[in-house]
C-alpha positions in Angstrom: 142.7 81.5 84.6 142.3 85.2 85.2 144.7 87.6 86.9 142.2 88.6 89.6 143.5 87.7 93.1 141.5 87.6 96.3 141.8 90.2 99.0 143.3 87.6 101.3 146.2 86.9 98.9 146.8 90.7 98.4 146.6 91.5 102.1 148.8 88.6 103.2 151.4 89.5 100.5 151.4 93.1 101.5 152.0 92.2 105.2 154.9 89.9 104.3 156.5 92.6 102.2 156.1 95.2 105.0 157.7 92.7 107.5 161.0 93.0 105.5 160.9 89.8 103.5 162.5 90.4 100.1 160.8 88.8 97.1 162.1 88.3 93.6 160.8 88.4 90.0 161.2 84.6 89.9 158.2 82.4 90.8 160.4 79.5 92.0 162.4 81.6 94.5 159.2 83.2 95.9 157.6 79.8 96.2 160.6 78.5 98.2 160.5 81.6 100.5 156.8 81.2 101.1 157.1 77.4 101.6 158.5 78.0 105.0 155.6 80.2 106.0 152.5 78.8 104.3 150.9 75.5 105.2 148.6 75.5 102.2 150.1 74.6 98.8 147.4 76.3 96.8 147.6 79.6 98.8 151.4 79.5 98.6 151.3 79.2 94.8 148.7 82.0 94.4 150.8 84.3 96.6 154.1 83.5 94.9 152.5 84.3 91.5 151.0 87.5 92.8 154.3 88.6 94.3 156.2 87.8 91.1 153.9 89.9 89.0 153.9 92.7 91.6 157.7 92.8 91.8 157.9 92.8 88.0 155.5 95.8 87.8 157.6 97.7 90.4 160.8 97.1 88.4 159.2 98.3 85.2 157.9 101.4 86.9 161.3 102.2 88.3 162.9 101.8 84.9 160.3 104.2 83.4 161.0 106.8 86.0 164.7 106.6 85.3 164.2 107.1 81.6 161.9 110.2 82.1 
């Protein structure tokens, strides 16, 4: 499996983050948060994985900016 996600997954994830829903760097927590919103199990898992990776990247970038 590759790391490429569809535009639909990225767009929906971005909209949820802009709506003020806080996501974590843990797949299980993100999956539970999205379980209330998403009817499709497959889409929920894809979005939870994308959001997990995205939040991890944001945290690493923030740490790098603090060091520099």
